[in-house]
VEXTISE-683945 format. One record per residue (C-alpha): residue in one letter; x, y, z. Coordinates in steps of 0.05 Angstrom, whole numbers, padded with zeros to 5 digits, always signed. Layout:
! residues N
aXYZ...
This chain:
! residues 268
m-03203-05040+02569d-03276-05032+02590m-03300-04998+02653v-03308-05062+02694q-03239-05088+02675k-03207-05020+02689g-03240-05015+02757g-03220-05086+02775y-03149-05072+02754m-03146-05010+02799f-03175-05048+02858h-03126-05106+02852r-03068-05057+02843s-03088-05020+02907a-03096-05085+02944f-03027-05110+02921l-02996-05044+02943g-03029-05050+03011i-03002-05121+03020q-02932-05098+03003l-02934-05041+03053c-02962-05086+03107l-02905-05135+03096l-02855-05078+03101l-02887-05054+03166s-02883-05125+03194v-02809-05130+03178f-02797-05062+03210a-02834-05082+03274f-02804-05151+03282s-02734-05126+03267g-02731-05096+03337f-02760-05155+03374g-02695-05192+03387y-02707-05257+03351t-02631-05266+03348c-02588-05256+03409d-02513-05251+03415s-02466-05233+03472t-02486-05160+03467c-02561-05169+03476p-02595-05157+03543a-02603-05216+03590s-02679-05208+03589v-02733-05168+03555d-02798-05142+03582v-02860-05167+03545l-02927-05131+03554k-02991-05157+03522k-03051-05111+03521y-03123-05119+03499d-03172-05062+03499v-03238-05035+03472g-03245-04962+03452i-03301-04912+03442g-03294-04843+03411v-03308-04798+03353g-03281-04803+03282w-03285-04751+03226i-03285-04766+03152d-03290-04727+03087i-03364-04740+03072k-03377-04674+03037p-03379-04702+02966l-03434-04750+02986n-03472-04696+03023d-03469-04649+02963r-03501-04703+02919l-03554-04718+02970s-03571-04644+02976s-03580-04639+02901l-03631-04695+02906g-03667-04662+02964l-03643-04713+03015s-03617-04702+03086n-03542-04697+03098f-03498-04738+03144r-03455-04707+03199t-03381-04704+03184y-03366-04745+03247g-03392-04811+03274l-03387-04857+03333s-03323-04897+03332l-03317-04965+03366d-03255-05009+03363l-03220-05072+03388e-03144-05073+03393q-03089-05121+03413q-03017-05100+03425t-02952-05136+03442v-02897-05092+03468i-02826-05121+03473n-02782-05072+03510r-02802-05009+03473m-02824-05038+03406m-02899-05046+03395m-02936-05089+03345g-03011-05097+03343g-03076-05102+03305e-03140-05062+03307i-03211-05069+03281k-03253-05005+03281g-03323-04986+03262l-03351-04917+03245f-03426-04909+03254f-03467-04850+03228s-03539-04833+03246t-03592-04858+03197r-03624-04799+03160m-03697-04794+03139t-03728-04751+03084g-03802-04769+03079n-03803-04844+03070t-03732-04846+03042m-03680-04873+03089t-03605-04864+03079n-03551-04899+03120f-03475-04894+03119n-03424-04935+03159a-03351-04954+03152g-03304-05007+03178e-03228-05006+03183i-03174-05058+03199f-03101-05041+03213l-03034-05073+03226k-02997-05025+03272s-02926-05014+03295g-02898-04963+03344f-02844-04944+03394n-02853-04926+03467v-02819-04860+03481i-02842-04867+03553n-02840-04938+03578t-02849-04944+03654e-02885-04995+03697h-02949-04954+03697i-02945-04907+03637n-02935-04918+03562l-02932-04863+03511y-02921-04884+03438p-02928-04856+03368y-02951-04908+03318l-02961-04923+03244g-03017-04966+03219l-03030-04995+03149g-03094-05029+03131a-03160-05028+03093g-03227-04995+03099l-03298-05009+03075m-03351-04955+03063n-03424-04976+03059f-03481-04931+03035i-03554-04954+03035i-03614-04916+03008g-03686-04940+03002d-03757-04936+03029k-03763-04945+03104n-03833-04974+03099t-03852-05018+03039p-03922-05049+03031f-03920-05125+03029d-03950-05131+02959t-03900-05081+02931a-03842-05118+02964l-03865-05182+02929v-03871-05150+02861r-03807-05108+02866p-03764-05143+02919n-03700-05103+02905l-03721-05033+02924n-03662-05014+02967v-03594-04994+02938n-03534-05021+02976l-03467-04992+02953y-03398-05008+02981q-03326-04990+02967f-03259-05016+02992r-03201-04969+03010f-03127-04974+03028l-03113-04933+03091i-03053-04904+03129d-03060-04887+03202l-03014-04841+03242g-03026-04827+03315v-03003-04824+03387g-03026-04869+03444f-03023-04860+03519d-03038-04917+03568m-03039-04920+03644l-03030-04990+03675g-03045-05013+03745g-03057-05075+03786e-03029-05117+03843k-03006-05174+03798s-02965-05165+03734s-03004-05222+03702r-03070-05185+03712l-03065-05110+03699g-03119-05060+03682s-03108-05005+03630l-03139-04938+03614g-03117-04900+03553l-03126-04847+03501r-03109-04849+03427a-03112-04792+03377g-03090-04790+03305y-03107-04781+03232t-03127-04832+03180f-03104-04820+03108d-03146-04848+03051p-03104-04841+02987t-03148-04886+02944k-03200-04835+02922s-03248-04866+02872d-03318-04855+02844r-03328-04929+02831w-03374-04961+02882m-03397-05033+02878r-03467-05062+02879d-03478-05138+02878g-03406-05147+02854l-03413-05097+02796f-03384-05028+02790v-03428-04965+02794t-03394-04905+02763g-03405-04830+02767t-03417-04833+02841p-03394-04784+02896q-03323-04791+02923p-03324-04788+02999t-03261-04812+03034l-03244-04840+03102s-03191-04786+03113g-03200-04751+03179a-03179-04744+03252y-03203-04786+03310v-03201-04788+03386m-03210-04853+03424f-03216-04870+03498t-03196-04942+03515i-03205-04991+03572g-03177-05061+03577g-03129-05109+03609a-03056-05127+03603s-03004-05176+03628r-02929-05166+03636h-02872-05217+03641s-02798-05222+03628v-02765-05268+03578n-02693-05292+03589m-02663-05284+03520k-02605-05332+03532e-02652-05387+03555w-02698-05371+03497k-02639-05375+03447h-02617-05442+03477r-02688-05471+03475h-02698-05445+03404a-02632-05477+03381e-02652-05544+03412e-02720-05541+03376m-02685-05526+03310h-02637-05585+03319s-02695-05632+03337d-02733-05611+03275q-02672-05624+03231d-02663-05693+03261k-02734-05714+03244
């Protein structure tokens, strides 16, 4: 098995493992959402939908990349970067299920005319449980499973026009995909005169685990070997602001309506 085949096999294996774990997480989350209802279930459930944006700081293990840059006489990156994210949550009674997209942005570094840039993106499917679940306060630990992308660019900041025509591919753009596990705690404060239009302020803190350490980066769809091995493992702190809506669902009416829909589909 050559290097490209071996790298492709490891990538597809990690991706398959990530899909399996995400499916398990989905089953765990939806198992508590009351899709079936018998005589012992509550008459109604509280449904809260939240949407928010977050800004904060995220740390990663970038030391292996910095060590290689230092050996080449290039400037290092900080171990932390600006973190921005978008998140959506649905909370049914105390069970939470949601999705999150996050970006990590590091300052561009300059050494003479050589520019280096490093950024990362993450996407998660999350599930949690509200240990405090009041009208105005939510406190919940959560587990997230997802994927990450690291992107490293190095090249000349200023390139003469004639040189760019003769050698158009001067910059090196490397990227690498990762499977990620996210563990954290969230705190939200909700307020507003109408339950259908609530405001939210929150704080999230946690740690992202990156178990897929690899020295195989990709460039133009091909593997580049012998490269540094930074990871997206690290802590983060995020302040959030957004909106929410709350309503109650009568489970017996829902069950009756669902049964009628099932019968109508069978009759077609």
